[in-house]
N, C-alpha and C positions, 0 to 999 in steps of 0.2 A: 503493500498501499503504500501512496504516496500523499500525505495528509497534506505537505509543506507546498503544495501544487502550485502558492505563487512565485516560488522560488524559479521557474520556468517563465516566466514572462518577462520580456524585454524592452525599453522603453527606447530605445537608438537601436540601430545597425548602421555596419561600417561601410554601406555601398551607399556610392554617390545620388545627388541628387538627379543628374541625366540616366542614372540605371534607375532609380523610382521612379521616375516618368514613364519609361520605358514596360516595366513591370505594370504602372496603371494603365497605360493604354493598350496593354494587352488583355488586362482585367475588363476594360472597357469595350475593347472588340468583342472578347468572349462574350460577355453580360449581352451585346448586340443579338450574337449570332443566339445564344440560346432563348433572348427573351421574344425574338424574331418568328424562331420555328417555332416555337411552343404555342405563341399566339395567332397563326396563323392556321394551327391546327383548331382553334378555338372560335373559330368566325360562326358569325348567325347560320348559316346555312349547313356546316359542316357539324354545329352541336346539336343541329335536329337530325340527323341522318344519322352519326354513328360518335356515340359519345367517349367510346376510347379512343378517339383518332388526337384527342389533345393530349391525355398520358402519354401515347408513343412519342409524339412530337416533342412535347418538351426532354423525355428520355434523349433522343436523338439529337435535339440542341445541344446537352452539354456533350454526349458523345463526340459530339464535332468541335466544341469550344475545347475540351480537354483532349482531341487528341493535336487538335494545330497549338493551343497555348499552355498544356500543361506540365513541357518541361519549361514553360519560360517562367511563368510566374505563377504555376501550378492551376490553372484554371478553376480559380474558385468559383468566381460568377455569383456570387451569390455571399452578401454580410456577415451571415452565420458560419458560413465556413473560414471569413476571415479572421472572425473573432476564435475561433475552436482553433486555428491556427499561433494565435498570440497565446491560447492558452496553454499550449500543448508546448509553445516554444522554439516553433518555426520560422513565425513572424514577428518584426519588432511592432510596437504599438505605434510609433507614427509610418510606417510602412504598411501597416493595416488600414490606418486613418487614406492614405492613399487608395489602397484598393476600395475602400468603402464608397469613396466619393467618385470614383471611376465607375462602380458597379451601381452605382442609383442614377447617375448621368447616364451610361449607355441601355438601361431599362428604360428613362424619357428617352431617350435617342429611339428607340427599336418600338416604345407605341406610336411615337408621332410618325417616325414612317410609314408604317404599318397602314395608320390613319390617312397619308396622304398616297398612297400606293394601291391601296384594294380596294376593289366596288364599294362603293357605298350601300349595294345590298349585304354584303357581307359583315360590313363594321355595324353598320348601323339597324338591321333589319328591315331598311324599306329605302328606296330609292333618294330618296328626300332626306338627308340627314335630320330634318325639321322636325317629322313624323315619326322618327323611332325611339324606340324607350330600352332597344340591348345595350348593353353597357359591353364594349369589347373590350374580352380578357379580362374584366374584373373581379374583385372578390364577390362572389355569392352565396349566401348560406339559404339551405333546403329550406320549404316552410316550414318540415318539423325540428329543426335545429332552433337553440338559443341563442344569444352571442355566447354566455359563457359555455355553453358545449363547445362551440367554433372556436374559441378562445383554447379548451380542453385537445380539443385535436389535432389543431395546427400547431400545440405543444408538444404534442406526442406524435406526430410523423418528424416534427424538425430534431425533436431530441434522438430518435433511430438516425435522422441524415446523417445529426453530426456525429454520434457514435460510429457511424460506418466510414465516415472520414477518419476519425483517430483509429480505427483497425487499420484503414489502408495506410496510415502514416507508422505506424507500431514497425520498429523493426525486424520484428518477426516476418513481417510481408514485405520486405522488401525488394525478395528475389522475382516479385509477379509483379512489377512495373507494366510492362506491355500492354498487360491488360487490364489497368486502370481504366479507360477509357467506357469500354465494355460492361464492366462491373457498373459503376456507376450509373452508366443510361440505363441498365436495369432498375436499378435503387431507385431509380428517380420515378421510372415510370410505375414500378411497382407503389412506392406510399403514395402517388399522385392517385392512379387506379382504384386503391382503396380508400381515399379518403372525398375522391372525384364525387358520389352524389352528394354529399353533405356539405365540404365548404371548397371542393375544385383543387384541395391540394396545393396551395399555393407555395410553402415553404419557405418562399424567400422574403424578407423585409423589399429591399428594391424591385422585384416583379410587383407588387404588392401594393405601395407607395405609388409605383408609377403611373400602372393599372388607374389606381382611383383617382389620381391630380389629373391624369388626361382626361378621364370620364366624368370628371368631377361627382363622383360616386365614392360619398366616405361612409356609407352605414358602415358600421362593422368592422371596418377600416382597423380601428385600433386594439380590435377584439384580435383580430390575426396579427398585428404585430407585436402586442405584448406575449401570446401564445408564442410565434416562433422563435422571440425573446429568451423565454424564461425556457421552453423547450429543448433551445439550440445549447444555452450556457450548461441546463443541467446534463445535456446529454454528455457533453465534452469532458464536464467534470467528475460525470461517473464514471466514467472511462479512464480518466487521468488517471485519479484517484486508486483506482480498484484494479485496473488491469494493463494500464501502459509499459512497454519492456522500454528503457533508459539504454540498456548498452546490449548491443549482440551477443547471443547467445547460442549454444548448441539448439536445431531446433529438435522439440521433443518429438515431431512427428515422423522424425526420419528413421527410417531405420538405422540399427546400430551399425556401425563399420566392421567389415572382418579385420580381423588382427593379423599383421604382419606374419609371414611362417618366419624363424628363427634361420 
């Protein structure tokens, strides 16, 4: 157990500001890719045809962003993952702030870009934007859900998301780097599918806030953000305190090596 988890946190890093800018731009581009592809699966026409398109699109968006930028910035595309990275000691506080600003900016840019590029029918539910009431890619809860339940459900799935990232970053998993984009895409799709009928499975404060702001639809937005923040931090701390591997060790799942003959 690692009860003194705060010792992992670093305030500053040694990389230059030009490198910080490069890493932040990678996060910006990755978030644009993730939100764009995910939200194109949530258009009005598609949401009425096949509800599973959006979760799969979100997973594919993460896979593409991670494949391109995973070895550059880590491909976080989510403020909760950057916060988790600070808690686990991979990212400094200042670097994480640069990441988070880039992620929120990228999410806003993706939402606005899609509003400009996609047909009105797919974005607003009607050819005339003034007549439509469809909130494109916005956080909406089902009629049977309350704000408190939405908070709890978003907290649970974000808890599992940050736990998954901690497991991926664990030194015991360092040999399986090449499959990270695939694994994370499946994880995002799975968590989103599970929560899709109830909250839409947003998991991401940048995506949540950008959609609410662009569509001017703030109902329950604060519940989503609180749930994601609490669940994400709790998931990271749970893994760090109880499970994290700090130093390389022998893989206990590997078969024992044969002894050399004398």
